[in-house]
N, C-alpha and C positions, 0 to 999 in steps of 0.2 A: 917585876911585880905584876900581879894579875889582880885587877879590880873589876867587880861586877856591880853595876848600879841599876836599881829599879827593874830587876828581872821579873817578868810576868810569864807564867806558863799555865795553860789550862788543858784538861782532857774533857771534852764535852762541856758539861756544866760544872765540873769539879775544878776548883782552883788549886793547883799544886804549889805555885809560887806567886806571891802578890807583892810587887815592889820590894823584892828581896835584894839585899846588899851584902857583899863581903869582900875582904881584901886578903891576898895571899902573897907571901914573900918568896923570892927566889931561893933555891937551894934549901928548901925546907920540905917537911912532910906534913901535908894537910890531910887529916882524916875527916871524912864526912860520915858521921855516926848517927844511927837511928834505926827504928824498926822498919819492917817491910811496909811499903805503901806511903812512905814519907817523901819520896821524890829523890832519894840519894842517887840512884842509878840514872834517873832522868837528868839530873844536874850534870853528872859526868858526861853523859851522852851528848848533851847540848854543847858542852865545851869541846867535845871531839868532833862536832859537826854531824853527828849521827841523828840528832833530833832538831827540829825547827824550834826557834825561840819566838814566842809571841811578840815580846818586846824587851829590849835591854840595851844598856850601854856597856861595852866591854873595853877596858883600858888595859893594854898589854905593852910593856916596854915603851911607855909614853905615847903609844899610838891608840887613838880612840876609834871604836867601831860602833856605830849606832844601828841596831838591828830591829827590824819589824817584820814579823812573819817570814823569816828566812833562817838559814843555817849559818853557823859561825864556821866558815870553811878555810881557816887560815893555817891548818895543819900544825898547830902548836902543841897538840896533845896526841900522844900515841896511846891507843886504847888496848888494855889487856882484859879480854873478856872473861867473865866468871867461869864459863864452861870451855875456855881456851879457844874453841872454834878452829882447831887444826884440821886440815884436810887429811882424812885417814888414809887415802890412797897415794899421798905424796910423802916423800922423805922429809926429814927435818930441814935439810938444805932447801928443798923445793918449796916448802911452806914459807920459808923466809924470803925467797927470791921471786915468788910468783907475782905478787902485787907490784913491787918496784919495776919489774920487767914489763908487765903488760898494762899497768895503769899509769905508771910514771915514766914509762919509756926509758928506763935505765939500761945502760949497756949490760949485757948478760955477764960478761967477765967481771965488770965492776960490781955488779950485784952479788956475785958469788964471793968475791974478795971481801966485800963489806959484811956479808952474812957470816963468813968464817971468822972475821974479827969479832963480831958480836957473840958468836958461839964460844970463842976462846975466852972472851971476857967473863962469860958466865959459866966457865968450866964445862962446856958441852962439846968440845971439839971431837970427842970420840963418838958422838951421836949423829953426825951430819947425815949419814946414810940410813939411820934408823927410821922406823915408821912409828907414828904416835901410839899405836896399841902396845908397843914394847916398852914404853916409857912409864916411869912412876908419876904420881901426881905432882911431886915437886919438880921433876924434870920437865913435865908438860908446862908447868907454870913458868919455868925459866925460858923454854922455847917460845912461849907466847910473849914473854917480855922481850926476847931477842927480836922477834918479828916486829913488835911495836917500835923498837929502836931503829928499824931500817929506814924510817922516814926522817931521822934526825930531829925528833920532836924536842921542843923546849921543855915539855912536861910529860911525864909518864902517868897515866891514870889506870888504876886497878879496880875492877868491879868485883867486890867480895872475894878477894884472892885466897881466903882460907876456908871458904864455905864447905868444900868437899874433902878437907884434909884432916888427918888426925893431929894430935897434940904435937908430936915430934916434927911433922912436916910444917905445921903452923909456925913453930919456932924457927924453922929454916927460912920460911918466907919473911918473917920479921927480920931475921939477920940479913937477908938479901936486901930488903928495903933500907935498913940502916947502913949497910955497906954502900949501896948506891948513893945515899945521901952524902957519905964521906967522900965519894968520887965527884960530888958537885951536882948530882941529879936532883931536879925538882920533881916532887911526886905528890899525887892526890890518890888517896885510898878510900874506897867506899867499904864500910863494914857495919855489921850489927853487933860486933863483939867488943865490949868496952875494955876488956883486959888487953886484947890485941892492940886496940887503939892507943891505950896509955903507954904501951911498950914502944911504939914507933913514932908517935905524933909530936910535932912541934906545936901544932895548933889543931884543935878539935872543933869542928863545926857540927852542931847537933841539929838534925832535921827530923821533924816529927810530922805525922799525918795531920792534915788540916781537917777540921770538923765539916 
């Protein structure tokens, strides 16, 4: 279980979250739904340690973390970026292994084996030597998910995973998220699309811009 208490976040004079609270259960899909500017992506980035939190208490697996003007750097959330952020000059396999090898000091052979397992799980084994430009939008989405899985996160977070996809590919992403849930994966999905949200969500957290 993930619980956030009294989350506060500001950008300059603008208050994004003020004493914000929510609870999220394991093995579920939480959708953070709302229009642009409401703080959806900011919330996800804070949980991934990519944005500092002004103040909050985060309780995860019965451990409590009191934060003030710092990042939540516990590596519990693997982040799938909206624009994928794949290195265009690196193969799919290299995209997956680069960070574990150079930032986590993972053994190269272990990293390659782990990457291949992730690619096989997502039906991408035939693409390990491909470059991002040759992949479809749906394939890039799955490669980005495989990369996020390389750190063995407790939670996978997706930032607007369907924003650049047509209807068919959007349905494929929904099917992938539902399948991951059946495999026991805990997921948080940021979206502005209520139809997509209703299809995948166990819980919907609505976030709207503050005046």
